[in-house]
C-alpha positions as CSV (number, residue, x, y, z in Angstrom):
1,M,-7.5,-9.9,23.6
2,S,-9.6,-12.8,22.3
3,N,-10.0,-13.5,18.6
4,E,-13.8,-13.7,19.0
5,R,-15.2,-10.8,16.9
6,R,-11.8,-9.2,16.6
7,A,-11.1,-6.7,13.8
8,V,-7.7,-5.5,12.8
9,V,-7.9,-1.9,11.5
10,T,-5.0,0.2,10.1
11,G,-4.8,3.9,10.4
12,T,-6.9,4.3,13.5
13,S,-5.3,7.5,15.0
14,S,-7.5,9.9,12.9
15,G,-9.8,10.3,10.0
16,I,-11.5,7.4,8.3
17,G,-9.6,4.7,10.2
18,K,-10.5,6.2,13.5
19,A,-14.2,6.6,12.5
20,I,-14.2,2.9,11.4
21,A,-12.6,1.7,14.6
22,Q,-15.1,3.7,16.7
23,Q,-18.1,2.3,14.7
24,L,-16.8,-1.3,15.1
25,L,-16.4,-0.8,18.8
26,A,-20.0,0.5,19.0
27,D,-21.0,-2.6,17.0
28,G,-19.4,-4.9,19.7
29,W,-16.2,-5.7,17.9
30,Q,-12.8,-5.9,19.7
31,V,-10.5,-3.8,17.6
32,S,-6.7,-3.9,17.2
33,G,-5.6,-0.6,15.7
34,L,-2.4,-0.4,13.8
35,D,-0.9,3.0,13.4
36,I,2.4,4.9,13.6
37,A,0.8,7.7,15.6
38,A,-0.3,7.6,19.2
39,P,-3.7,6.1,19.7
40,G,-6.7,8.5,19.5
41,I,-9.1,6.1,21.0
42,E,-9.7,5.0,24.6
43,H,-11.9,2.0,25.0
44,S,-11.8,-1.3,26.9
45,A,-12.1,-3.3,23.7
46,F,-9.5,-1.3,21.7
47,E,-5.9,-2.5,21.5
48,P,-3.5,0.1,20.1
49,V,-0.6,-1.4,18.2
50,Q,1.9,1.4,17.4
51,I,3.8,0.4,14.3
52,D,5.3,1.8,11.1
53,L,3.4,0.0,8.5
54,C,6.0,0.9,5.9
55,D,8.3,-1.5,7.8
56,G,7.4,-4.8,6.1
57,A,9.0,-7.0,8.7
58,A,7.1,-5.2,11.5
59,A,3.8,-5.4,9.6
60,E,4.3,-9.2,9.2
61,A,5.2,-9.6,12.8
62,A,2.1,-7.7,14.0
63,A,-0.1,-9.8,11.6
64,T,1.4,-13.0,12.9
65,R,0.5,-12.0,16.4
66,L,-3.0,-11.0,15.4
67,S,-3.7,-14.1,13.3
68,G,-7.2,-15.4,14.0
69,A,-8.9,-12.0,13.7
70,K,-12.3,-12.2,12.0
71,A,-12.0,-8.9,10.1
72,L,-9.4,-6.8,8.4
73,V,-9.8,-3.2,7.4
74,H,-7.0,-1.2,5.7
75,A,-7.6,2.5,6.1
76,A,-4.1,3.8,6.6
77,G,-3.2,6.3,3.9
78,V,-1.2,9.4,2.9
79,L,-1.7,11.8,0.0
80,R,1.2,13.1,-2.1
81,Y,0.6,14.6,-5.5
82,E,2.4,16.6,-8.1
83,P,1.9,17.0,-11.9
84,L,4.1,15.2,-14.4
85,G,7.5,16.9,-14.4
86,S,7.5,17.5,-10.7
87,Q,6.8,14.0,-9.3
88,R,9.1,12.6,-6.8
89,A,10.1,8.9,-6.7
90,A,10.1,9.0,-2.9
91,D,6.4,9.9,-2.8
92,S,5.5,6.9,-5.0
93,E,7.6,4.6,-2.8
94,L,6.0,5.9,0.4
95,M,2.4,5.5,-0.9
96,W,3.2,2.1,-2.4
97,R,4.6,0.8,0.9
98,L,1.8,2.2,3.0
99,H,-1.2,1.6,0.7
100,V,-0.2,-1.6,-1.0
101,D,2.8,-3.4,0.3
102,S,1.7,-3.3,4.0
103,I,-1.7,-4.7,3.5
104,S,-0.4,-7.3,1.1
105,R,1.9,-8.6,3.8
106,I,-0.7,-8.4,6.5
107,A,-3.4,-10.1,4.4
108,N,-1.0,-12.8,3.3
109,I,-1.0,-13.9,7.0
110,L,-4.5,-13.1,8.2
111,V,-6.7,-14.0,5.2
112,P,-5.6,-17.6,4.8
113,A,-6.3,-18.1,8.5
114,M,-9.8,-16.7,7.9
115,A,-10.4,-19.0,5.0
116,A,-9.2,-22.0,7.0
117,N,-11.8,-21.0,9.7
118,G,-14.5,-20.6,7.1
119,D,-15.3,-17.0,8.0
120,G,-13.9,-13.6,7.5
121,R,-14.3,-10.1,6.2
122,V,-11.8,-7.8,4.5
123,V,-12.4,-4.1,3.5
124,L,-9.8,-1.9,1.8
125,I,-10.3,1.8,1.8
126,G,-9.6,3.0,-1.7
127,S,-10.3,6.3,-3.4
128,R,-12.2,7.7,-6.4
129,A,-8.8,8.9,-7.6
130,A,-8.2,5.3,-8.7
131,Q,-10.3,6.1,-11.7
132,G,-7.9,8.8,-12.7
133,I,-7.7,12.5,-11.5
134,A,-5.2,15.1,-12.8
135,R,-2.1,15.5,-10.6
136,R,-3.1,12.3,-8.7
137,S,-1.4,9.7,-10.8
138,Q,1.0,8.4,-8.2
139,Y,-1.7,8.3,-5.5
140,G,-4.4,6.9,-7.8
141,A,-2.1,4.1,-9.0
142,T,-1.7,2.8,-5.5
143,K,-5.4,3.0,-4.9
144,A,-6.2,1.2,-8.2
145,A,-3.8,-1.5,-7.0
146,L,-6.0,-2.1,-4.0
147,V,-9.0,-2.8,-6.3
148,A,-7.0,-5.3,-8.3
149,M,-5.7,-7.1,-5.2
150,A,-9.2,-7.2,-3.6
151,R,-10.8,-8.7,-6.6
152,S,-8.0,-11.3,-6.9
153,W,-8.1,-12.2,-3.2
154,A,-11.9,-12.4,-3.4
155,G,-11.7,-14.9,-6.2
156,E,-9.3,-17.1,-4.1
157,V,-11.5,-17.2,-0.9
158,V,-15.0,-16.8,-2.3
159,A,-15.9,-20.4,-1.5
160,S,-14.4,-20.3,2.0
161,G,-16.8,-17.8,3.7
162,V,-14.5,-14.8,3.3
163,T,-15.4,-11.6,1.5
164,V,-13.1,-8.9,0.2
165,N,-14.3,-5.5,-0.9
166,V,-13.1,-1.9,-1.5
167,V,-14.9,1.2,-0.3
168,S,-13.8,4.2,-2.3
169,P,-14.8,7.7,-1.1
170,A,-14.5,11.0,-2.9
171,A,-13.0,14.0,-1.0
172,T,-13.6,13.2,2.7
173,Q,-13.5,15.6,5.7
174,T,-10.3,14.4,7.3
175,P,-7.3,16.1,8.9
176,G,-5.4,15.5,5.6
177,L,-7.5,18.3,4.1
178,V,-5.7,20.9,6.2
179,N,-2.3,19.8,5.0
180,P,-0.4,22.9,3.9
181,S,0.3,21.3,0.5
182,R,-3.4,21.5,-0.3
183,K,-3.7,25.3,0.2
184,S,-3.2,26.1,-3.4
185,E,-5.6,23.3,-4.5
186,P,-8.6,22.9,-2.2
187,P,-10.5,19.6,-2.3
188,K,-13.3,19.4,-5.0
189,V,-16.6,19.4,-3.2
190,P,-18.9,16.6,-4.5
191,P,-22.2,17.6,-6.2
192,I,-24.1,17.0,-2.9
193,G,-22.6,20.2,-1.8
194,R,-20.3,18.9,1.0
195,L,-17.4,16.6,1.6
196,I,-18.0,13.0,2.5
197,R,-18.0,12.3,6.2
198,P,-15.7,9.7,7.8
199,E,-18.8,8.3,9.6
200,E,-20.4,7.6,6.3
201,V,-17.4,5.5,5.2
202,A,-17.5,3.8,8.5
203,A,-21.2,2.9,8.2
204,L,-20.7,1.1,4.9
205,T,-17.6,-0.6,6.2
206,S,-19.5,-1.8,9.2
207,F,-22.2,-3.3,6.9
208,L,-19.7,-5.1,4.7
209,L,-18.3,-6.7,7.9
210,S,-21.8,-7.9,8.9
211,P,-23.4,-11.3,8.2
212,A,-26.0,-9.4,6.0
213,A,-23.2,-8.7,3.5
214,A,-22.1,-12.3,3.1
215,A,-23.0,-12.3,-0.6
216,I,-21.1,-9.1,-1.5
217,T,-17.5,-9.7,-2.5
218,G,-14.9,-8.5,-5.0
219,Q,-16.6,-5.2,-5.3
220,E,-15.5,-1.6,-5.3
221,I,-18.3,0.6,-3.8
222,L,-18.0,4.4,-4.3
223,I,-19.2,6.9,-1.7
224,C,-18.8,9.9,-4.0
225,G,-21.7,12.2,-3.3
226,G,-22.6,12.3,-7.0
227,S,-19.0,12.9,-8.2
228,S,-19.2,10.0,-10.6
229,L,-22.5,10.9,-12.2
């Protein structure tokens, strides 16, 4: 697969990542989808890369092979939550490895190549939980780390034609919402009266990867349906 208009997207088997990959394919991008699960997309311009992103060495190897991509979107994620007193260290480690360490390793390879080429786009999928939500401290901390990384990276490559932004949705209609662990605590519906749709997150991500968004960098943009009002 050629590097011309190629985007690397993590978490493409379902939910937000799948919606983003499908939107980019419709936009004419070639997409390499990194996910531990079997691919959920069949398209001539889609390259599935089955990988455990929590395996740092594997993430770096995949990034090395994909160096030269014009865009990078990190949508892979998992939600684990407990109140203080019941939190598990293994949950923190899992979310840190998947949400933060994996993209740090991948970006460390892909983003300098974008800067050297004078063109590139990076979008990290965050969460409104990064601003602090009860019982979500472990999850929110990893999503807050994405904002800090994005702003730091943006400052490094701002003069090189590369932008780095975070899109942070409120509760989104994804398969994760039917996780049995959520049955005692249903997702909080935003004031608009419904959950955020993955396609809405994909639409904003698509714009941020476009030439029209060249002056937007180092920003966290909320898609919250009024939750932050």
